[in-house]
N, C-alpha and C positions, 0 to 999 in steps of 0.2 A: 844533216849533222848533229843537229840539236836532239833529233831523236835517238842516234846512236849514243851521244853523250849522256842523255837521260837514263836510258837503260843500263849503261856502263855503271852510273852511279849508284842506281838501284842495285845492281847485282853486286857492286864492290861493298855496299853497307851490308847486305845480307852475308856475303862471304866473311866479312869481318866477325860477324855473329857467330860462325861456325869455328873460328880459329880457337885452339886450346886457351883456356885461361882467360877468354874475353867472354864479357858479359855486358849485355846492352844497359842494365842497372848496376852500376858499380857497387861494390860491397865496401862500405866505408872503413877506414882505419882509425882508430882512436876516437877522440870526441866523446860524446855522450851515449852514441849508439853503435859501439864497435860491433862489426860483423853483419849490420843489418844493410839491406839494399837502399840506394838512393831513390828518391820518389821524385819525378818529374812530371808536371812542374811543381815547384814548391814555392812557398810564400815568405818573403823576407823582407821587413819594413815596408810593407804595403806594395811591394813589387814582386811580380811572378818571374822565376828563373827556370828555364828549360834544360840546362845543364849545370856543371859544376862551375863554381864562381870564386872569384878571390875578394869580393865585394865584402866589407866588414873586417878586413884583415890587413895588417901592415906588413906580413912577412911574405905576401904573394902566394901563398899555398892554397891549392883548390880544396874546396869543401862543398858538401852539399846537405841538404836536410832529408831525414828518413820519414818525415810525415809531411803533409802538405802545409800545415800552418806551423812555420818554425817560431814565430813571435809568441805562440800560445804553447807549445808542446817542448821548445827547446831541444829536439832530437837532432844531432848533426853529427858528422864526422868527415875525415879527410878522404879525398879521391885519388890518393896516390898508389894504391896497391893495384887497382885494375883498370881496365879501359872502358871509356864509354862505346856507345854504339854508333859512333860517327855522326851525331846528329847534325853536324854541319852540313852534310848533304842534303838535308831536308830543312835547312835554314828557312826556306821561303815559306813554310808552313807556321813556324812559331815566332819567328823573330818580330820584335816591335818596331826596329829600325832597319833599314836596308844597309848592311856593312860593306865596306869597300872591299876590292879585291886584296888588298894587303893585309887588312884585318882578317878577312877569311883565310888568308893563306898561313896567318900567325896562328889562327885557331887550329888549323889543320896541323901545323907543325907541334902545337901544344898537345893536341890529341895523340900525335904519334911518339911524342916523348914519353906520356904518361904510360902507353901501351908498350913502350919499349921496342917500337919497331922502326930504329933509325936505319935500317936498310931498306925500309919501304918508301922512305921520303922521296928519293930520286923517281920513284915509279909512278907517283902520283901526278897525273897531268894537270896543268894551269887550269883548266877550265872546270875542274872539279869542284871549284869553291865560289863558281858564280852565282849569285843569288837569283832566285825566279820571282819570288813575290815578297811583298814588305809585310803586310799584316792579314788578318783574318777578322771579317766582321760577322756578328750573329744574324744581322740581316742580311748580309752578302751584296754582291752587286746585282747588275740586272741578269734576268733569266736568259738562258741560251736555249733554243730549240735546235736539236740536231736533226734537220730535215734531211731525209734520203730523197734524191731528186727521182729515183726509179719509182718510188711509191707515190711520190708527188704528181708524176706525170700519168701513172696508171690510175689513180683516185685521188684527184685534186682536192686537197683541204682536209681529207679524212684521216691522214696520218701525221700530218706536220704539226698539228697543234697550233696553228696559226689562226687568228680570227679575221674573218672578212670586214672590210670597211663598213659595210652595211650592217652587220651584226653589232658592231662596236657602237654605231649610230643608235641602234635601237636600244642597246642597253642603256646608252646615255639618255635616251628619251624616257625609258622607264625610270632612271634614277632622278630625273628632273621632275617626273611626277609623284616622286615620294616613295618608289619601291625600295624597300629597305636591302633587299637581297642584291637587287642590282647596284645599289650604292657601296655595299661591302665588298662585291665582286670587283668592280671598277677601282675601289680603293686598293685592293691586293694587287691588281695588275699594274696600277701606276707606282705602287710601293716597290715593286720588284722588277717590273718591266718585263718584256718578253710577249710573244704570242701576238706580234704586230702592234703592241702598245709601249711606247717609249717610257721611260722611268721619269717620274714626275711628283716629287714628294709633296708640292704645294697642293696639287690635284688630289693626291691620295689623301692628304690632311683634310681637304674640303669634304670629300666623300665620307670618311670615317666619322667627321664631327656630325654631318647630317644624320648618319645610321645612330650615332651614339645618342643623339638628342632623340630619335625615337625609341630608344630603349634596347638596341642591340648590342650584346655583350661581346662579340666578336670585335665590333667597331671600337668599342670600350678598350679591350686589350690591345688592339694593333695601335691605338693612340698611345697606349701605355708604351709599346715597343719603341714608336717614334720618338717619345720623350726619352726613353732610356737609352737609346743609341744616339740620337742627336743627329743633324745633317746641317747642310748649308742654309737650308731653308728654317729648320726648326731647331732652336739651340737645345742642347742636353739639359733636362731637369729631372732630379730623381723625384722630388716631391710630387710633381704632377703626374709623373709615370707611375708612383705609388698609388696615387689616388685612382687613377683609371684601373691598375690592376686589382686593388681591392674591390672596387665595384663590380668587375666582371668576374672576380674569384667567388665574391659572396652569391653570386648568381649561379655559380656551378661551370663558369666556363673555363676549359682547360688552358687556353693561352694566358688568361689572366692569372691562373695558378701557377704555371711555370714561370711568368714574370715576378710574382712574389717569391718564389722559391730562388730565382737569381737574386733579387734584392737581398734577402736574408743570407744567402750563400757568400756574397761578396760585400755585404754591408753597404748598400746603395740606399741611402735614407733612412735605414734602419740598423741597429746593432746586428752585428754578425751572430746567427743563431742556426747551427748546422741541423738540429732537430727539426725546426720549422721548416727549412729549405728541404730536408729529406721528405717530409709530410706533404709540402705542395707538389714536389716533383712526383711522388707517388700517385697522387690524386690526378695529375695531367697525363702521367703514363697510363693510368687505368683507363683514360679516354682515348688513348691513342695518339697523344700529342707528342711530335717527334723530339721537340726540345726537352720535354720532361724525360722521355726516354733516354736522351743523350746524357743528360746531366746526372740521372740515376746511375747510368753505367759510369759517370766519371768519379761520382762518389764512392760506389763499390770498389771501382779500380784503385784509387787512392786511399780508401779508408777513412774518408771524411765524413764524420758524424756517425759511422757505422762501421761495423768490423769488415776487414778487407775481405772480398769474396771475388776471385776473378771469374769464376763461372757465372754470377750473377752480373758482372760487368759486360762479359761476353755476350750473354743473353740480351741485354737493353743495347748495347751497341749493334748487334745485328738487327734489332727491330728498327732503331733509328737509321742504319743504313738501308733498309727496305723503303724507306720514305725519300731517300737520296741525299741525306745530310752528309756534307763533305767531311766534317769532323769526325762522324761516325767511321767513314771509310779510313780517315788516317788512324785512328785509335785500334781499329781491326787490324790494319797493316803491321802497327807496331806490337800487337799482341803476336800475330803470326809469324812475324819476322823474329822475334825473341823467344817463341814458345811460352808465353806467359798466360796461363789458363787453358791452353790450346796446344795441340801437337805442332812444333815448330815446321813452317813450310815457308822457303824461300819463294817458290813459285806463286803461291797465294799472295804473300807480301807483295812481290812485285807488282801483280795485277791490280791488287788494291792501291798502291802507291802510284801506279799509273792512272788510275780514276781520278786520284786527287791531283795529279799534275795537269791532267787534261781539263780541270774545271777552273784553271786561271783565266785572267781577264784576257788573255790572249785567243781564249776560244770565241770571244766575240766576233772574229773573223769569220766565223761560220755564219753569222747572220748577215755580215756584209757580203760575203760571198753569195748567200741565197738572195739577197735582195739584188745583186746585179744579174743573176740568172732569171728572176722574175721579170726584170726591166729589159731582157732580151740581150744584155752585154755578155755573152757566153765567154768570150776570150777573157774579160775581166774576172769573170767567176771562176774561171778554170785556174788562172794565176793564182787566186786565193786560196782556192782548194788544194793545189800543188804544194803551196807552202805549208799548209795544215797537214797534208798527207805526209811530207818529210818529217814532220813533228811526230807522227805515229797515230792520228787521228784516223780510226777506221771508217767513219762516216765520211771523211774527206777523201779517203783512198777509193771508196765504192763511188763517191759522186764524180771523181776524176776520171774513172773508168767508165762511168755510164755517159760522160759529155763526149769522150773520145769514141764510145761504142756508137753513139748516134751521129758521129761525123759532124758534129756542130761546132768544132774548133777550127780556126784558120790559122793558128800560129804554127801548126805542125803539118807537115806534107802527109799525104795518104798513106805513103810507105811507113810511115812511123806512127799512125794512128792506132791500128791493131796490136801492134808490139808493146806500145806503152800502155793501152788499155789492158792487155794480157797481165803486164808486170803489176798494175795496181789492183786488178781483180786477185791476183795471187796474194797480194798482201793483205787485203781485206779478208779473203778466205782463212788465212793464217790466224786472224783473229776471231775466227768464229762465225762469219757472217755467211749464212745459208745460201743466199742467192749468189753470192760471189763463187762460191764451191761449184754451183750449178753452171754458173757462166764459164768456168773453167772447162768443165766438160764439154759445153757447147764450143768452145773455141777450138778444142781439140777435135772434135767431132766433125766440124765445118772445115777446119783448116785456117781460122781467122788468125793472123799473126803468128802462125807455126804451122808445122806439117801436120796433114791428117793423121791422127792417131786414135783409132778407136779403142785400144787397150787402155791408154791413158784415161780418155774420156770415161770408161767404165769405172776405173779407179775413183775418180772424182764423184761420179754418181753414187757409186758405193758408200764414199765417206759421208755424203749428204744424206744418204738413205740411213745409214746405221747410226750416225753421230746426231743429227739434227732431226730425223724422222720426216724428211721432206717429201711430200706427195709427187711433186714434180720430178725430182730424182728416181723415185720409184717407178713412175710410169716410164721415164727413159729407159731404164733398165728392162723394163719389161718389153719395150720396143726392140731394144737390142738384143734380147734373147730371142725374140720372135723371128728377128732378120739374121742372126747369127753374126752380128757385127762386134768384132773385137771379143768375142766370148762363144762358146758353142751353143748352137741353135737348140733351143729346147722350147717348146710350145707350152708344156706344163710349168715350167718356171715363169715363162712370160705371162701366163694367165696368173699365176699365184703373185707377181708384183703388180700386176695390174689391180687385182682384188686389195692388196695392202694400200695401193695409192687411193682407192675409193674409200677405204677405211680411215685413212689418214686426213683426209679433207673432202667435205661435202662438195667443193667445187669441182672435183676431180670425177664425180659421178657420172656426168654426161659423157666426157671424152672416154671414160673407161668402158661405159656402155656399148659406145660406137666402136672401141679397140676390140671388145670381146665379141661383138656381132661379127666383125672382119675375121677375128681369130677362129670363130666357130665354123664360119663358112669355109676358111682355109682348111681347117682340120677335116671338115667333111669331104672336101674334094680330094684332099690328100688320103683319106681313107677308102673313097670310092676307086681313085688311082691304084692304089694297093690291092684292090680287090680283084682287079684286072675282069671288068664286067663282060667283055667279048668271049673270054674263055668260060666265063661263068654260064652265060646264056646257051653256048653252044652244047654246054654238058646238061642242060635241063631238057627233058622229054616230057611235053605236055600231056601226050596220051597216056603215059605211065603215071604221071602226077596226078591229073584229073579225070581221066578215063577217056574213052573212044569218042565219046559224043560231048567233048568240052566245047565245041564250037556250037551246039545247039544250047547248052546252057548259057553260054555268053550272049548268043542273040536272044534268048528270053529275058535275060536280065536287061538287055538294052531296051527291048519292047516295053518292059514292065515301067522303066524309068521314063521313057517317052511318054507313056500313057499319063503317068502321073504328072509329068509337066503340063500337058494338053488340059487334064482335068482342072488343074490348078490356074491355068489362064482363063479357062471358060469361066470359072467361078468369079474371076476378078472383072469379067466384062458382062454381067448380068445387067438386063435392061432396068434401069431404075424409073418409076412413074414420076413424071415431073410434077410438082406441086401445083395445086389449083391457084389461078391468079386471084388476088384479093379483089372484094367488091369495089366499084368505083365510089368516090368519096361524094356525098351530096352535094348539090350546087349551092353556092353560098346564098345567103338570103339577101334580097333586094334592099337596097339603102332606104331607110325611112323617108317618105315623101314630106315635103315641106307642109307645114299647116296651110290648109285652105278653108275657104267657107264651106260650111256644112252643106252637103248636097241635100237635096229633096228627099224625104223617106221613100218615096216611090221608085227613083232611081237607084237606091242602094238594095234593096230587097232581090230584085234579078240578079244583081252582081253576086251576092253571096248564096244565091242558090245554084249559079253556075259553077262557084269554086267548091261546093261541098257535094254536089252530085257528080259521081264518076260515070264515063260512057260505058255502054254495054259491052261485055266482051264478047269476042268473036271466037267460037268454039273451033273452026277450022283453023285458025292461026294458032291456037294453044296447043293443037295436036301436033302442028309442025314444028312448034318450038320444043315439045318434048322428044319428038324424034331426034331433032338435032342434037339435044343434050346427051340421049341414049347412044 
């Protein structure tokens, strides 16, 4: 129901923008800026207003400013001639305090009265004014990873962005040893939370302090952000924040430059100076820092310290949105909904507003469901994902379908599993998820949760192939062309789709090679079958083709081949003379005798003579040895 309500509200807001005489930025009547459009938000008595207000007047008439800083420019007018863009629908984004239902309903009645749409009052449902969120923080809440269970099962840890406990402990070990990069990384993880690390400002402050003392500029800048934002652990302090921002900015750090820009833009610890704010934001944006890009877009959009330029605002909002900044998405949605600086597109505005709404605090349930799934509590995870799927989260829809597809849930019977999975695959595919589109084709191909329908399967595969360039869809289309399932059999088109799949993804090259080998074999057999070999051989006359002695030619060729083989074999088996054995090693010398008394000289001379004189050789024996050697 919430998903239906949310999209109805978005559609309602965009529809009102298209009604004649209605503008999202009212053109003021009277005052000091007659005929100029309102600027939202505008600043009045050190407070920002996101819509027309009666503050400061005793007659209850609505008015607005036509520049951002009313206190400085004094440009204003009444909002009584035209209607606003129903900002109460998106009160969740800009409101500082959460309104009650009665307050919101009175706001709605006031908007309708201004627009002159008294007939429309009865048609607005009561849920149209329910608030969604109360405030927006520059630092934001804890980060939320949108983990797809299908990717997590196929390649654990590679796509979820979650850090393993061993890796976190390793980074903590490096940080304790004085590694500055590890300290800054852990500080950011604990500041924003996510990736398996709980949000903890105290630990973030400790890590940033250690890195800042070592001279790291990023740590200095993030300490400045923590002091500028304030928290339950760290009280807000503009002076301390300004000191850290200046240190980081002087060393060229974009985070510090952006922080100084914010200080000069809003007068936090320093007088308001739009020129300096613009200067620091430009420096930060040149280095790709998202906050600098966002604030530059805001200044160009509202004409703060610079000439109003919607094209430049659109450029910087697009750059900030590429980094995932929620306020950039919201500002882009407003520009597309109203046609400010860009062609009006209600469809694009709804998609951007949807992206904003899905980043609320209720999205933390995604992490709760993922934790239950990792702990083996499949039913608990399924219930959480089902609630999020009903709110329109595409990741939750695909995860519900995956759990049901794996038959891991016990809360549904077997007869309900595939039909419910098919329903959620359909919802996820409608939001552009390629794998869900291919799953729809598979379900219709195999008859899971529905009847076997090859033609519908071909439609889904073709959509995935043409719109998302899926290699799997191309391969499936090639197979269906090869078999003629749901489509005309065509081997040539099958080969074409196989080749396209190999070009679209390197992972498809091996299965495509095997499929092409099979396809080539089938094509060859079909070609030979079409030739009709029996009839062809009966029509061939060898005597006329090779001559009357063709059998003699054939026997000669066979004999030559046989002789070549025999000669080759004989050459391989030639006798090889064995090598001559090595000479025997000389006998080891006898160990030295222990010293004895000197023998008499007369006894030593015959012994020496016996050792030096060799015996006379025997001629007959030498001749016999020579004959044996020969």
